[in-house]
C-alpha positions, 0 to 999 in steps of 0.5 A: 649841719651845713644849713647851720654853718651857713644860716644868714641874718636877715638884714632886717634883724641886724638893723633891728638889733642896733635899736636895743637900748643895751647895745645901741651906738650913738648916731653923731657922724656925717659925710664929712666926718666919714671922709676925714676918717678915711683920709685920716686912716689911709694917709699914713705908713704907706706914703710916709714910709713904704714908698722909699722901700718899695721904690729902692726895692721893687719898682724904681720910679714906677712906684707911682704906677704901683700906687695906681694899680693898688688905688684900682684894686681899691676902687673896685672893692670901695664900690662894693663896700658902698653898696654893702654899707648903705644897705646894711648900716650896721657896725662890723663891716665886712663881717656884717655884710657876709652875715646876711649874704653868706652865712654864719661861718664865713662871717665868722671867718671874715670877722675873725680876719678882721680882727687880726687885720686891724690889730696887727695894722694899729701895731705896726703903724704905732711902731712907724709913728714911734720912729718918727717921734725918736727922731725928732726926740734925737734931733732935740738931743733926747735920746731913749734907752735902746731897751725902751725903743724896741731895738736893743741889739746888745741884749736882744730885748726891747719894748717899744714904750712910745708905741705902746703908750700911743695905743692906750692914749687913743684907747681912752679917746675911743672909750670917750666917744666917737665925736671926739674921736671925729674932732681930733682926728679932723684936726690932725688929718688937717696937719697930715694933708698940709704936710703932704702938699708941702712935699708935693708942691716944695718937692716939685722944685727939687725935681731932676729929670735924670732921677727918672731914668729908667722909669721902669728899671730893667727886671732883675731876678730876686735874691735868694731867700727874698720874702718879697714874692710869693712862688704861688705866682711861679708855680701858677703862672710859669714865671720866675719872680723878679724885682723891678721890671713890668712884674716889679710893679705888681710886686710893689703894688701888693706891698704899697697896697698897705698904704690903702688900708683904711677905707674899708674901715669906714664902713664899720662906722656905719651904725654911727652914721645920722644918714648911712644910706647917703653919707657912707658911699660918699665917705668910702669913695671920697676918701680913697679918690683924695688919697690916691691922687695924693699918693701918686703925686707924692711918689712922682715927686720924691722919686724925682728928688732923689735917685730911687736907688739912694732912697731912705727906706725909713724916712724917704720924704724926710731924707730926700729934702735932706739930700737936696739940702733942705733939711728944715722941710725934712724936720716938718715931715717928720713932724707931720708923719708923727702926728698924722700916724696918730689918726691911722692907729685910732682908725684902726683900732676903731674898726676892730673894737666895732667888728669885735663889738658886732660879733659879741652882740651877735653871740659868736664872742661872749655878749659881755663885750656888747654892752655900751657905756651908759654915758658914752655910748661907746663899746667901752669893754672891748675897747679896753681890752683890745687897746691894752693887748695891742699896746703890749703887741705894738711894744714888740712889733716888727714893721717888716714882718708884719705889713704883709699879714695885714695886707693879705687879711684885707685882700681877703675881706675884699673878695668876701665883700664882693662876693656878697654883693652878687650873692645878696643881689640874687637873694634879696632883690627887694632891698633898698639899695641907696648905692648900687655898684655899677655893672653887677656882676662884672665889677664885684668879679673883677674886684675878686680877681684883682684882690686874689692877684695881689695876694698871689704876690705876697710871701709864702710866709705870709700865706703860712701865718694867715692860714695858721690864724684861720685854723685857730679861728675855726677852733674858736667857732666850733668850740665857742661860737657855734653854740653860743650864736644868738641866730643859732638860739633864736632859730632853736627857740622857734623850732621848740615852739613848733614842736611844743605838744599841745596841752595845758601849757601849750594851747 
């Protein structure tokens, strides 16, 4: 049984599957498209929302260092993703990579994990987008009923109609084609980056040096019942979790890590890239470098404009300009954030549908979902299904409760991909690799350790929710996936052919 659970799918077979007309995606993306996708999805809720939260509650002005820590962890993983994406240019990202190196069960686990990560990520960002749009509408004198904004305190019921509508609209765009998605993303990313540069350049003129004192605030014991830091760190390393101080920076890094989710989504589009061997590494690494630089610059500026203890949690960048007496900039930032978050939702939804499509094509999910649209050449069936489900989820999502669950799913994927690079180097040294992760196995092992460290800094409740989702995944695999695996059926057919006795029909 164990041999079937860890059977691997040859890279050559994965690539061959992409050539079947009924299951083939259209190749239309360039290195620029991939970089734009990466920047488009990375710059979003993290920089527009989480910056104020972690500065105020966990790190103070040292939130800039937290972004650097998170960026380094992502950079190590990005080197591993770049090797895999250029070696196995097939939809599915970490799922496909795991199938080629670790085996079917690990691949299923990581695919199941990615489905959760991208679904919740899309929902969380849609809620953040809705908040900025409501703010703009309020400024214009238009007020949505609380029951349609997901925050009705009187009845306890609310549905965020704006968040759900956004997800449905993006679903339509994804069904119509990748190139259309890329064009929409390019326009929106240009607006978003312009807004970020406005924050950096204009905000630099309003910095007060005293706001940086102390740059690393004195460590404080966490409040009773705090859900930010996991007791796992205390149990394993013997120190009491704190806010602020040096360890507060790591706590903040585990939260702002959400801001970097996205470069791994670029890898899900490998099958739709014209020259994946050359362009995937450029898109993945290039987008991460650009965004890390912008994140650090913004966090330095915003904590210099306003004392970290006074920063807003809901809209820190916009409110920091209001606090300095420049509300016009606040309006521009709110507009840029609302526009920019649309690309985050778009590309997270794109990533999820491609993982779902790849799992379906392998038979681990119903093959019904692996048929592409005859005209648009997109996986329209899973796109529509997941779009509707996530739209409903977004209507009831709480931002604060689910961001950490997205983080642990992404970090788990990083661990698996890093291990996969080491294993595939040993099992298939003959494979052509357009990009090679440097210093193997040192870099992958460092990536694993860094990702595990940030995972340990996440709330205990997050680990429990993650474990429940994984247990559910095991049940689905053993009830459906294992018996319907396309690779498994191919192996059974080959075995039956070998065992077939000679005779009238067997000669």
